[in-house]
PDB file with SEQRES, HELIX, SHEET and CRYST1 records, atoms N, CA, C and O in Angstrom:
SEQRES   1 A   84  MET THR SER ASP GLN ARG ALA ILE TYR GLN GLY VAL PHE          
SEQRES   2 A   84  ASN ALA GLN LYS VAL VAL PHE GLU MET ALA LYS PRO GLY          
SEQRES   3 A   84  VAL GLN TRP ALA ASP CYS HIS LEU ALA ALA GLU ARG GLU          
SEQRES   4 A   84  VAL LEU LYS ALA LEU LEU ASP VAL GLY VAL LEU GLN GLY          
SEQRES   5 A   84  ASP LEU ASP SER ILE GLN ALA ALA ALA ILE GLY GLY VAL          
SEQRES   6 A   84  PHE MET PRO HIS GLY LEU GLY HIS LEU ILE GLY CYS ASP          
SEQRES   7 A   84  THR HIS ASP VAL GLY GLY                                      
HELIX    1 AA1 SER A    3  MET A   22  1                                  20    
HELIX    2 AA2 TRP A   29  ASP A   46  1                                  18    
HELIX    3 AA3 LEU A   54  ALA A   59  1                                   6    
HELIX    4 AA4 GLY A   63  PHE A   66  1                                   4    
HELIX    5 AA5 GLY A   72  LEU A   74  5                                   3    
CRYST1    1.000    1.000    1.000  90.00  90.00  90.00 P 1           1          
ATOM      1  N   MET A   1     270.919-188.640-203.568  1.00  0.00           N  
ATOM      2  CA  MET A   1     269.973-189.433-202.807  1.00  0.00           C  
ATOM      3  C   MET A   1     268.984-188.481-202.130  1.00  0.00           C  
ATOM      4  O   MET A   1     269.386-187.489-201.520  1.00  0.00           O  
ATOM      5  N   THR A   2     267.704-188.788-202.241  1.00  0.00           N  
ATOM      6  CA  THR A   2     266.685-187.948-201.605  1.00  0.00           C  
ATOM      7  C   THR A   2     266.622-188.259-200.109  1.00  0.00           C  
ATOM      8  O   THR A   2     267.165-189.261-199.645  1.00  0.00           O  
ATOM      9  N   SER A   3     265.961-187.396-199.380  1.00  0.00           N  
ATOM     10  CA  SER A   3     265.821-187.618-197.931  1.00  0.00           C  
ATOM     11  C   SER A   3     265.011-188.887-197.655  1.00  0.00           C  
ATOM     12  O   SER A   3     265.297-189.608-196.699  1.00  0.00           O  
ATOM     13  N   ASP A   4     264.007-189.163-198.484  1.00  0.00           N  
ATOM     14  CA  ASP A   4     263.228-190.399-198.308  1.00  0.00           C  
ATOM     15  C   ASP A   4     264.091-191.630-198.575  1.00  0.00           C  
ATOM     16  O   ASP A   4     264.022-192.615-197.840  1.00  0.00           O  
ATOM     17  N   GLN A   5     264.902-191.567-199.627  1.00  0.00           N  
ATOM     18  CA  GLN A   5     265.792-192.688-199.930  1.00  0.00           C  
ATOM     19  C   GLN A   5     266.780-192.896-198.790  1.00  0.00           C  
ATOM     20  O   GLN A   5     267.055-194.032-198.404  1.00  0.00           O  
ATOM     21  N   ARG A   6     267.306-191.820-198.260  1.00  0.00           N  
ATOM     22  CA  ARG A   6     268.250-191.913-197.151  1.00  0.00           C  
ATOM     23  C   ARG A   6     267.582-192.532-195.922  1.00  0.00           C  
ATOM     24  O   ARG A   6     268.188-193.354-195.234  1.00  0.00           O  
ATOM     25  N   ALA A   7     266.346-192.145-195.648  1.00  0.00           N  
ATOM     26  CA  ALA A   7     265.623-192.671-194.490  1.00  0.00           C  
ATOM     27  C   ALA A   7     265.369-194.172-194.636  1.00  0.00           C  
ATOM     28  O   ALA A   7     265.510-194.922-193.670  1.00  0.00           O  
ATOM     29  N   ILE A   8     264.998-194.606-195.832  1.00  0.00           N  
ATOM     30  CA  ILE A   8     264.760-196.031-196.060  1.00  0.00           C  
ATOM     31  C   ILE A   8     266.076-196.801-195.952  1.00  0.00           C  
ATOM     32  O   ILE A   8     266.132-197.856-195.319  1.00  0.00           O  
ATOM     33  N   TYR A   9     267.131-196.274-196.567  1.00  0.00           N  
ATOM     34  CA  TYR A   9     268.444-196.903-196.456  1.00  0.00           C  
ATOM     35  C   TYR A   9     268.840-197.037-194.985  1.00  0.00           C  
ATOM     36  O   TYR A   9     269.306-198.092-194.555  1.00  0.00           O  
ATOM     37  N   GLN A  10     268.651-195.966-194.222  1.00  0.00           N  
ATOM     38  CA  GLN A  10     269.014-195.987-192.809  1.00  0.00           C  
ATOM     39  C   GLN A  10     268.195-197.014-192.045  1.00  0.00           C  
ATOM     40  O   GLN A  10     268.712-197.667-191.139  1.00  0.00           O  
ATOM     41  N   GLY A  11     266.920-197.165-192.399  1.00  0.00           N  
ATOM     42  CA  GLY A  11     266.074-198.177-191.755  1.00  0.00           C  
ATOM     43  C   GLY A  11     266.583-199.581-191.998  1.00  0.00           C  
ATOM     44  O   GLY A  11     266.613-200.400-191.080  1.00  0.00           O  
ATOM     45  N   VAL A  12     266.980-199.865-193.217  1.00  0.00           N  
ATOM     46  CA  VAL A  12     267.526-201.193-193.544  1.00  0.00           C  
ATOM     47  C   VAL A  12     268.864-201.387-192.843  1.00  0.00           C  
ATOM     48  O   VAL A  12     269.144-202.468-192.325  1.00  0.00           O  
ATOM     49  N   PHE A  13     269.687-200.351-192.825  1.00  0.00           N  
ATOM     50  CA  PHE A  13     270.975-200.424-192.137  1.00  0.00           C  
ATOM     51  C   PHE A  13     270.765-200.665-190.642  1.00  0.00           C  
ATOM     52  O   PHE A  13     271.475-201.472-190.042  1.00  0.00           O  
ATOM     53  N   ASN A  14     269.799-199.977-190.039  1.00  0.00           N  
ATOM     54  CA  ASN A  14     269.489-200.177-188.628  1.00  0.00           C  
ATOM     55  C   ASN A  14     269.013-201.600-188.363  1.00  0.00           C  
ATOM     56  O   ASN A  14     269.345-202.190-187.335  1.00  0.00           O  
ATOM     57  N   ALA A  15     268.240-202.146-189.286  1.00  0.00           N  
ATOM     58  CA  ALA A  15     267.779-203.530-189.146  1.00  0.00           C  
ATOM     59  C   ALA A  15     268.975-204.477-189.123  1.00  0.00           C  
ATOM     60  O   ALA A  15     269.029-205.406-188.318  1.00  0.00           O  
ATOM     61  N   GLN A  16     269.918-204.235-190.004  1.00  0.00           N  
ATOM     62  CA  GLN A  16     271.119-205.070-190.057  1.00  0.00           C  
ATOM     63  C   GLN A  16     271.904-204.959-188.747  1.00  0.00           C  
ATOM     64  O   GLN A  16     272.343-205.971-188.201  1.00  0.00           O  
ATOM     65  N   LYS A  17     272.079-203.750-188.250  1.00  0.00           N  
ATOM     66  CA  LYS A  17     272.823-203.552-187.005  1.00  0.00           C  
ATOM     67  C   LYS A  17     272.148-204.254-185.833  1.00  0.00           C  
ATOM     68  O   LYS A  17     272.822-204.876-185.012  1.00  0.00           O  
ATOM     69  N   VAL A  18     270.821-204.159-185.749  1.00  0.00           N  
ATOM     70  CA  VAL A  18     270.080-204.788-184.652  1.00  0.00           C  
ATOM     71  C   VAL A  18     270.289-206.301-184.673  1.00  0.00           C  
ATOM     72  O   VAL A  18     270.516-206.919-183.632  1.00  0.00           O  
ATOM     73  N   VAL A  19     270.212-206.883-185.851  1.00  0.00           N  
ATOM     74  CA  VAL A  19     270.381-208.337-185.961  1.00  0.00           C  
ATOM     75  C   VAL A  19     271.813-208.735-185.624  1.00  0.00           C  
ATOM     76  O   VAL A  19     272.026-209.736-184.939  1.00  0.00           O  
ATOM     77  N   PHE A  20     272.789-207.976-186.088  1.00  0.00           N  
ATOM     78  CA  PHE A  20     274.186-208.281-185.754  1.00  0.00           C  
ATOM     79  C   PHE A  20     274.399-208.239-184.244  1.00  0.00           C  
ATOM     80  O   PHE A  20     275.135-209.063-183.702  1.00  0.00           O  
ATOM     81  N   GLU A  21     273.770-207.300-183.566  1.00  0.00           N  
ATOM     82  CA  GLU A  21     273.897-207.193-182.111  1.00  0.00           C  
ATOM     83  C   GLU A  21     273.213-208.357-181.396  1.00  0.00           C  
ATOM     84  O   GLU A  21     273.666-208.789-180.336  1.00  0.00           O  
ATOM     85  N   MET A  22     272.126-208.862-181.974  1.00  0.00           N  
ATOM     86  CA  MET A  22     271.366-209.952-181.353  1.00  0.00           C  
ATOM     87  C   MET A  22     271.964-211.330-181.619  1.00  0.00           C  
ATOM     88  O   MET A  22     271.781-212.253-180.825  1.00  0.00           O  
ATOM     89  N   ALA A  23     272.666-211.467-182.716  1.00  0.00           N  
ATOM     90  CA  ALA A  23     273.118-212.780-183.187  1.00  0.00           C  
ATOM     91  C   ALA A  23     274.130-213.398-182.226  1.00  0.00           C  
ATOM     92  O   ALA A  23     275.285-212.980-182.148  1.00  0.00           O  
ATOM     93  N   LYS A  24     273.657-214.405-181.502  1.00  0.00           N  
ATOM     94  CA  LYS A  24     274.514-215.166-180.602  1.00  0.00           C  
ATOM     95  C   LYS A  24     273.780-216.445-180.238  1.00  0.00           C  
ATOM     96  O   LYS A  24     272.571-216.545-180.448  1.00  0.00           O  
ATOM     97  N   PRO A  25     274.484-217.414-179.700  1.00  0.00           N  
ATOM     98  CA  PRO A  25     273.831-218.685-179.348  1.00  0.00           C  
ATOM     99  C   PRO A  25     272.626-218.462-178.434  1.00  0.00           C  
ATOM    100  O   PRO A  25     272.679-217.682-177.483  1.00  0.00           O  
ATOM    101  N   GLY A  26     271.558-219.156-178.746  1.00  0.00           N  
ATOM    102  CA  GLY A  26     270.349-219.108-177.932  1.00  0.00           C  
ATOM    103  C   GLY A  26     269.312-218.107-178.386  1.00  0.00           C  
ATOM    104  O   GLY A  26     268.168-218.162-177.934  1.00  0.00           O  
ATOM    105  N   VAL A  27     269.680-217.190-179.270  1.00  0.00           N  
ATOM    106  CA  VAL A  27     268.720-216.201-179.778  1.00  0.00           C  
ATOM    107  C   VAL A  27     267.992-216.820-180.960  1.00  0.00           C  
ATOM    108  O   VAL A  27     268.622-217.346-181.877  1.00  0.00           O  
ATOM    109  N   GLN A  28     266.689-216.758-180.940  1.00  0.00           N  
ATOM    110  CA  GLN A  28     265.869-217.374-181.970  1.00  0.00           C  
ATOM    111  C   GLN A  28     265.844-216.519-183.241  1.00  0.00           C  
ATOM    112  O   GLN A  28     265.829-215.289-183.186  1.00  0.00           O  
ATOM    113  N   TRP A  29     265.840-217.208-184.382  1.00  0.00           N  
ATOM    114  CA  TRP A  29     265.768-216.531-185.672  1.00  0.00           C  
ATOM    115  C   TRP A  29     264.530-215.638-185.730  1.00  0.00           C  
ATOM    116  O   TRP A  29     264.608-214.509-186.215  1.00  0.00           O  
ATOM    117  N   ALA A  30     263.401-216.124-185.245  1.00  0.00           N  
ATOM    118  CA  ALA A  30     262.149-215.359-185.317  1.00  0.00           C  
ATOM    119  C   ALA A  30     262.268-214.038-184.563  1.00  0.00           C  
ATOM    120  O   ALA A  30     261.718-213.029-185.005  1.00  0.00           O  
ATOM    121  N   ASP A  31     262.968-214.024-183.449  1.00  0.00           N  
ATOM    122  CA  ASP A  31     263.153-212.780-182.696  1.00  0.00           C  
ATOM    123  C   ASP A  31     264.004-211.792-183.487  1.00  0.00           C  
ATOM    124  O   ASP A  31     263.736-210.591-183.486  1.00  0.00           O  
ATOM    125  N   CYS A  32     265.024-212.302-184.156  1.00  0.00           N  
ATOM    126  CA  CYS A  32     265.865-211.442-185.007  1.00  0.00           C  
ATOM    127  C   CYS A  32     265.043-210.890-186.170  1.00  0.00           C  
ATOM    128  O   CYS A  32     265.155-209.713-186.514  1.00  0.00           O  
ATOM    129  N   HIS A  33     264.224-211.741-186.768  1.00  0.00           N  
ATOM    130  CA  HIS A  33     263.373-211.306-187.882  1.00  0.00           C  
ATOM    131  C   HIS A  33     262.450-210.171-187.435  1.00  0.00           C  
ATOM    132  O   HIS A  33     262.337-209.154-188.120  1.00  0.00           O  
ATOM    133  N   LEU A  34     261.796-210.345-186.294  1.00  0.00           N  
ATOM    134  CA  LEU A  34     260.858-209.321-185.815  1.00  0.00           C  
ATOM    135  C   LEU A  34     261.572-208.014-185.478  1.00  0.00           C  
ATOM    136  O   LEU A  34     261.028-206.934-185.711  1.00  0.00           O  
ATOM    137  N   ALA A  35     262.772-208.103-184.938  1.00  0.00           N  
ATOM    138  CA  ALA A  35     263.532-206.893-184.622  1.00  0.00           C  
ATOM    139  C   ALA A  35     263.929-206.163-185.897  1.00  0.00           C  
ATOM    140  O   ALA A  35     263.854-204.936-185.959  1.00  0.00           O  
ATOM    141  N   ALA A  36     264.352-206.909-186.915  1.00  0.00           N  
ATOM    142  CA  ALA A  36     264.715-206.296-188.196  1.00  0.00           C  
ATOM    143  C   ALA A  36     263.485-205.671-188.856  1.00  0.00           C  
ATOM    144  O   ALA A  36     263.536-204.547-189.355  1.00  0.00           O  
ATOM    145  N   GLU A  37     262.395-206.409-188.849  1.00  0.00           N  
ATOM    146  CA  GLU A  37     261.157-205.904-189.442  1.00  0.00           C  
ATOM    147  C   GLU A  37     260.721-204.612-188.767  1.00  0.00           C  
ATOM    148  O   GLU A  37     260.240-203.690-189.425  1.00  0.00           O  
ATOM    149  N   ARG A  38     260.889-204.551-187.466  1.00  0.00           N  
ATOM    150  CA  ARG A  38     260.493-203.364-186.708  1.00  0.00           C  
ATOM    151  C   ARG A  38     261.282-202.135-187.167  1.00  0.00           C  
ATOM    152  O   ARG A  38     260.719-201.047-187.293  1.00  0.00           O  
ATOM    153  N   GLU A  39     262.572-202.305-187.413  1.00  0.00           N  
ATOM    154  CA  GLU A  39     263.389-201.180-187.875  1.00  0.00           C  
ATOM    155  C   GLU A  39     262.943-200.697-189.256  1.00  0.00           C  
ATOM    156  O   GLU A  39     262.908-199.495-189.520  1.00  0.00           O  
ATOM    157  N   VAL A  40     262.608-201.631-190.123  1.00  0.00           N  
ATOM    158  CA  VAL A  40     262.120-201.265-191.464  1.00  0.00           C  
ATOM    159  C   VAL A  40     260.783-200.527-191.340  1.00  0.00           C  
ATOM    160  O   VAL A  40     260.562-199.521-192.015  1.00  0.00           O  
ATOM    161  N   LEU A  41     259.906-201.022-190.487  1.00  0.00           N  
ATOM    162  CA  LEU A  41     258.609-200.362-190.295  1.00  0.00           C  
ATOM    163  C   LEU A  41     258.781-198.961-189.721  1.00  0.00           C  
ATOM    164  O   LEU A  41     258.059-198.042-190.110  1.00  0.00           O  
ATOM    165  N   LYS A  42     259.729-198.785-188.799  1.00  0.00           N  
ATOM    166  CA  LYS A  42     259.992-197.447-188.254  1.00  0.00           C  
ATOM    167  C   LYS A  42     260.376-196.483-189.371  1.00  0.00           C  
ATOM    168  O   LYS A  42     259.893-195.351-189.418  1.00  0.00           O  
ATOM    169  N   ALA A  43     261.242-196.935-190.263  1.00  0.00           N  
ATOM    170  CA  ALA A  43     261.664-196.082-191.377  1.00  0.00           C  
ATOM    171  C   ALA A  43     260.484-195.730-192.271  1.00  0.00           C  
ATOM    172  O   ALA A  43     260.363-194.593-192.727  1.00  0.00           O  
ATOM    173  N   LEU A  44     259.620-196.695-192.519  1.00  0.00           N  
ATOM    174  CA  LEU A  44     258.447-196.444-193.360  1.00  0.00           C  
ATOM    175  C   LEU A  44     257.474-195.476-192.686  1.00  0.00           C  
ATOM    176  O   LEU A  44     256.824-194.677-193.359  1.00  0.00           O  
ATOM    177  N   LEU A  45     257.376-195.548-191.380  1.00  0.00           N  
ATOM    178  CA  LEU A  45     256.566-194.580-190.641  1.00  0.00           C  
ATOM    179  C   LEU A  45     257.188-193.186-190.733  1.00  0.00           C  
ATOM    180  O   LEU A  45     256.483-192.196-190.927  1.00  0.00           O  
ATOM    181  N   ASP A  46     258.501-193.118-190.595  1.00  0.00           N  
ATOM    182  CA  ASP A  46     259.199-191.830-190.625  1.00  0.00           C  
ATOM    183  C   ASP A  46     258.999-191.082-191.939  1.00  0.00           C  
ATOM    184  O   ASP A  46     258.888-189.856-191.945  1.00  0.00           O  
ATOM    185  N   VAL A  47     258.953-191.816-193.054  1.00  0.00           N  
ATOM    186  CA  VAL A  47     258.792-191.145-194.353  1.00  0.00           C  
ATOM    187  C   VAL A  47     257.331-191.019-194.773  1.00  0.00           C  
ATOM    188  O   VAL A  47     257.035-190.452-195.825  1.00  0.00           O  
ATOM    189  N   GLY A  48     256.417-191.542-193.960  1.00  0.00           N  
ATOM    190  CA  GLY A  48     255.000-191.383-194.249  1.00  0.00           C  
ATOM    191  C   GLY A  48     254.387-192.444-195.143  1.00  0.00           C  
ATOM    192  O   GLY A  48     253.233-192.316-195.550  1.00  0.00           O  
ATOM    193  N   VAL A  49     255.141-193.491-195.456  1.00  0.00           N  
ATOM    194  CA  VAL A  49     254.571-194.590-196.249  1.00  0.00           C  
ATOM    195  C   VAL A  49     253.513-195.313-195.424  1.00  0.00           C  
ATOM    196  O   VAL A  49     252.493-195.755-195.952  1.00  0.00           O  
ATOM    197  N   LEU A  50     253.767-195.428-194.131  1.00  0.00           N  
ATOM    198  CA  LEU A  50     252.806-196.025-193.204  1.00  0.00           C  
ATOM    199  C   LEU A  50     252.372-194.975-192.197  1.00  0.00           C  
ATOM    200  O   LEU A  50     253.090-194.011-191.930  1.00  0.00           O  
ATOM    201  N   GLN A  51     251.189-195.176-191.647  1.00  0.00           N  
ATOM    202  CA  GLN A  51     250.672-194.304-190.601  1.00  0.00           C  
ATOM    203  C   GLN A  51     250.096-195.172-189.509  1.00  0.00           C  
ATOM    204  O   GLN A  51     249.527-196.230-189.776  1.00  0.00           O  
ATOM    205  N   GLY A  52     250.243-194.724-188.281  1.00  0.00           N  
ATOM    206  CA  GLY A  52     249.657-195.449-187.168  1.00  0.00           C  
ATOM    207  C   GLY A  52     250.678-195.800-186.111  1.00  0.00           C  
ATOM    208  O   GLY A  52     251.772-195.238-186.058  1.00  0.00           O  
ATOM    209  N   ASP A  53     250.297-196.733-185.278  1.00  0.00           N  
ATOM    210  CA  ASP A  53     251.098-197.175-184.152  1.00  0.00           C  
ATOM    211  C   ASP A  53     252.007-198.337-184.573  1.00  0.00           C  
ATOM    212  O   ASP A  53     251.536-199.311-185.161  1.00  0.00           O  
ATOM    213  N   LEU A  54     253.278-198.238-184.280  1.00  0.00           N  
ATOM    214  CA  LEU A  54     254.248-199.251-184.692  1.00  0.00           C  
ATOM    215  C   LEU A  54     253.864-200.650-184.214  1.00  0.00           C  
ATOM    216  O   LEU A  54     253.924-201.606-184.987  1.00  0.00           O  
ATOM    217  N   ASP A  55     253.474-200.776-182.953  1.00  0.00           N  
ATOM    218  CA  ASP A  55     253.104-202.094-182.426  1.00  0.00           C  
ATOM    219  C   ASP A  55     251.910-202.686-183.172  1.00  0.00           C  
ATOM    220  O   ASP A  55     251.892-203.875-183.489  1.00  0.00           O  
ATOM    221  N   SER A  56     250.917-201.845-183.448  1.00  0.00           N  
ATOM    222  CA  SER A  56     249.725-202.316-184.167  1.00  0.00           C  
ATOM    223  C   SER A  56     250.056-202.714-185.599  1.00  0.00           C  
ATOM    224  O   SER A  56     249.538-203.703-186.118  1.00  0.00           O  
ATOM    225  N   ILE A  57     250.920-201.938-186.225  1.00  0.00           N  
ATOM    226  CA  ILE A  57     251.311-202.242-187.602  1.00  0.00           C  
ATOM    227  C   ILE A  57     252.041-203.574-187.653  1.00  0.00           C  
ATOM    228  O   ILE A  57     251.780-204.396-188.531  1.00  0.00           O  
ATOM    229  N   GLN A  58     252.952-203.789-186.715  1.00  0.00           N  
ATOM    230  CA  GLN A  58     253.688-205.054-186.707  1.00  0.00           C  
ATOM    231  C   GLN A  58     252.765-206.221-186.359  1.00  0.00           C  
ATOM    232  O   GLN A  58     252.878-207.296-186.950  1.00  0.00           O  
ATOM    233  N   ALA A  59     251.870-206.022-185.423  1.00  0.00           N  
ATOM    234  CA  ALA A  59     250.930-207.085-185.046  1.00  0.00           C  
ATOM    235  C   ALA A  59     250.012-207.471-186.204  1.00  0.00           C  
ATOM    236  O   ALA A  59     249.575-208.618-186.293  1.00  0.00           O  
ATOM    237  N   ALA A  60     249.721-206.523-187.086  1.00  0.00           N  
ATOM    238  CA  ALA A  60     248.866-206.789-188.243  1.00  0.00           C  
ATOM    239  C   ALA A  60     249.635-207.415-189.402  1.00  0.00           C  
ATOM    240  O   ALA A  60     249.073-207.628-190.476  1.00  0.00           O  
ATOM    241  N   ALA A  61     250.914-207.709-189.192  1.00  0.00           N  
ATOM    242  CA  ALA A  61     251.769-208.368-190.191  1.00  0.00           C  
ATOM    243  C   ALA A  61     251.962-207.539-191.458  1.00  0.00           C  
ATOM    244  O   ALA A  61     252.143-208.087-192.545  1.00  0.00           O  
ATOM    245  N   ILE A  62     251.923-206.233-191.312  1.00  0.00           N  
ATOM    246  CA  ILE A  62     252.148-205.342-192.460  1.00  0.00           C  
ATOM    247  C   ILE A  62     253.598-205.438-192.938  1.00  0.00           C  
ATOM    248  O   ILE A  62     253.882-205.196-194.111  1.00  0.00           O  
ATOM    249  N   GLY A  63     254.491-205.784-192.054  1.00  0.00           N  
ATOM    250  CA  GLY A  63     255.892-205.925-192.434  1.00  0.00           C  
ATOM    251  C   GLY A  63     256.102-206.915-193.560  1.00  0.00           C  
ATOM    252  O   GLY A  63     257.035-206.769-194.349  1.00  0.00           O  
ATOM    253  N   GLY A  64     255.252-207.915-193.645  1.00  0.00           N  
ATOM    254  CA  GLY A  64     255.363-208.918-194.702  1.00  0.00           C  
ATOM    255  C   GLY A  64     255.140-208.345-196.091  1.00  0.00           C  
ATOM    256  O   GLY A  64     255.591-208.920-197.082  1.00  0.00           O  
ATOM    257  N   VAL A  65     254.457-207.230-196.167  1.00  0.00           N  
ATOM    258  CA  VAL A  65     254.249-206.569-197.457  1.00  0.00           C  
ATOM    259  C   VAL A  65     255.576-205.989-197.962  1.00  0.00           C  
ATOM    260  O   VAL A  65     255.855-206.002-199.161  1.00  0.00           O  
ATOM    261  N   PHE A  66     256.379-205.487-197.039  1.00  0.00           N  
ATOM    262  CA  PHE A  66     257.625-204.824-197.401  1.00  0.00           C  
ATOM    263  C   PHE A  66     258.847-205.734-197.272  1.00  0.00           C  
ATOM    264  O   PHE A  66     259.906-205.437-197.826  1.00  0.00           O  
ATOM    265  N   MET A  67     258.699-206.838-196.543  1.00  0.00           N  
ATOM    266  CA  MET A  67     259.789-207.785-196.345  1.00  0.00           C  
ATOM    267  C   MET A  67     259.248-209.203-196.547  1.00  0.00           C  
ATOM    268  O   MET A  67     259.338-210.022-195.632  1.00  0.00           O  
ATOM    269  N   PRO A  68     258.693-209.511-197.714  1.00  0.00           N  
ATOM    270  CA  PRO A  68     258.031-210.809-197.905  1.00  0.00           C  
ATOM    271  C   PRO A  68     258.993-211.990-197.812  1.00  0.00           C  
ATOM    272  O   PRO A  68     258.573-213.112-197.529  1.00  0.00           O  
ATOM    273  N   HIS A  69     260.255-211.746-198.043  1.00  0.00           N  
ATOM    274  CA  HIS A  69     261.264-212.798-198.003  1.00  0.00           C  
ATOM    275  C   HIS A  69     261.674-213.140-196.588  1.00  0.00           C  
ATOM    276  O   HIS A  69     262.315-214.167-196.365  1.00  0.00           O  
ATOM    277  N   GLY A  70     261.318-212.299-195.622  1.00  0.00           N  
ATOM    278  CA  GLY A  70     261.749-212.511-194.255  1.00  0.00           C  
ATOM    279  C   GLY A  70     263.219-212.154-194.091  1.00  0.00           C  
ATOM    280  O   GLY A  70     263.835-211.595-194.999  1.00  0.00           O  
ATOM    281  N   LEU A  71     263.764-212.471-192.959  1.00  0.00           N  
ATOM    282  CA  LEU A  71     265.151-212.162-192.656  1.00  0.00           C  
ATOM    283  C   LEU A  71     266.061-213.228-193.230  1.00  0.00           C  
ATOM    284  O   LEU A  71     265.963-214.396-192.853  1.00  0.00           O  
ATOM    285  N   GLY A  72     266.934-212.848-194.126  1.00  0.00           N  
ATOM    286  CA  GLY A  72     267.964-213.746-194.629  1.00  0.00           C  
ATOM    287  C   GLY A  72     267.549-214.692-195.725  1.00  0.00           C  
ATOM    288  O   GLY A  72     268.377-215.475-196.190  1.00  0.00           O  
ATOM    289  N   HIS A  73     266.336-214.658-196.150  1.00  0.00           N  
ATOM    290  CA  HIS A  73     265.832-215.515-197.231  1.00  0.00           C  
ATOM    291  C   HIS A  73     265.926-217.002-196.925  1.00  0.00           C  
ATOM    292  O   HIS A  73     265.545-217.823-197.760  1.00  0.00           O  
ATOM    293  N   LEU A  74     266.422-217.365-195.753  1.00  0.00           N  
ATOM    294  CA  LEU A  74     266.515-218.776-195.330  1.00  0.00           C  
ATOM    295  C   LEU A  74     267.209-219.642-196.369  1.00  0.00           C  
ATOM    296  O   LEU A  74     266.723-220.724-196.699  1.00  0.00           O  
ATOM    297  N   ILE A  75     268.326-219.183-196.882  1.00  0.00           N  
ATOM    298  CA  ILE A  75     269.061-219.976-197.874  1.00  0.00           C  
ATOM    299  C   ILE A  75     269.940-220.981-197.137  1.00  0.00           C  
ATOM    300  O   ILE A  75     270.716-220.618-196.254  1.00  0.00           O  
ATOM    301  N   GLY A  76     269.803-222.249-197.515  1.00  0.00           N  
ATOM    302  CA  GLY A  76     270.564-223.303-196.868  1.00  0.00           C  
ATOM    303  C   GLY A  76     270.852-224.434-197.833  1.00  0.00           C  
ATOM    304  O   GLY A  76     270.986-224.217-199.037  1.00  0.00           O  
ATOM    305  N   CYS A  77     270.944-225.614-197.313  1.00  0.00           N  
ATOM    306  CA  CYS A  77     271.317-226.778-198.117  1.00  0.00           C  
ATOM    307  C   CYS A  77     270.343-227.051-199.243  1.00  0.00           C  
ATOM    308  O   CYS A  77     270.754-227.525-200.302  1.00  0.00           O  
ATOM    309  N   ASP A  78     269.088-226.771-199.053  1.00  0.00           N  
ATOM    310  CA  ASP A  78     268.076-227.012-200.089  1.00  0.00           C  
ATOM    311  C   ASP A  78     267.740-225.746-200.845  1.00  0.00           C  
ATOM    312  O   ASP A  78     266.596-225.571-201.266  1.00  0.00           O  
ATOM    313  N   THR A  79     268.689-224.869-201.028  1.00  0.00           N  
ATOM    314  CA  THR A  79     268.581-223.587-201.706  1.00  0.00           C  
ATOM    315  C   THR A  79     267.666-222.624-200.952  1.00  0.00           C  
ATOM    316  O   THR A  79     268.117-221.548-200.557  1.00  0.00           O  
ATOM    317  N   HIS A  80     266.436-222.964-200.745  1.00  0.00           N  
ATOM    318  CA  HIS A  80     265.530-222.119-199.944  1.00  0.00           C  
ATOM    319  C   HIS A  80     264.869-222.995-198.890  1.00  0.00           C  
ATOM    320  O   HIS A  80     263.834-223.616-199.132  1.00  0.00           O  
ATOM    321  N   ASP A  81     265.481-223.032-197.731  1.00  0.00           N  
ATOM    322  CA  ASP A  81     264.947-223.840-196.633  1.00  0.00           C  
ATOM    323  C   ASP A  81     263.620-223.267-196.159  1.00  0.00           C  
ATOM    324  O   ASP A  81     263.364-222.069-196.280  1.00  0.00           O  
ATOM    325  N   VAL A  82     262.800-224.126-195.630  1.00  0.00           N  
ATOM    326  CA  VAL A  82     261.533-223.700-195.022  1.00  0.00           C  
ATOM    327  C   VAL A  82     261.862-223.009-193.713  1.00  0.00           C  
ATOM    328  O   VAL A  82     262.708-223.484-192.956  1.00  0.00           O  
ATOM    329  N   GLY A  83     261.215-221.913-193.442  1.00  0.00           N  
ATOM    330  CA  GLY A  83     261.469-221.194-192.195  1.00  0.00           C  
ATOM    331  C   GLY A  83     260.183-220.687-191.595  1.00  0.00           C  
ATOM    332  O   GLY A  83     259.088-220.914-192.110  1.00  0.00           O  
ATOM    333  N   GLY A  84     260.351-219.997-190.493  1.00  0.00           N  
ATOM    334  CA  GLY A  84     259.192-219.385-189.841  1.00  0.00           C  
ATOM    335  C   GLY A  84     258.518-220.324-188.886  1.00  0.00           C  
ATOM    336  O   GLY A  84     257.525-219.958-188.258  1.00  0.00           O  
TER     337      GLY A  84                                                      
END                                                                             
């Protein structure tokens, strides 16, 4: 595994950990999604795929390019529930 691959893997793993820590009654799905997206964006910044300020990148919805499915794919009773 290359250092870039390891960094991306770690970013996704960190996203998973953040969501697991947040997941409890009263926490909104959208907040979990944004926290996970932020971890992925941090990893992409670390390896140089993205450049700039993390807050600005997230505000510009760049995360959707790398996580178009969102958090969890919203799979439910209708196979792919509407979310967001």
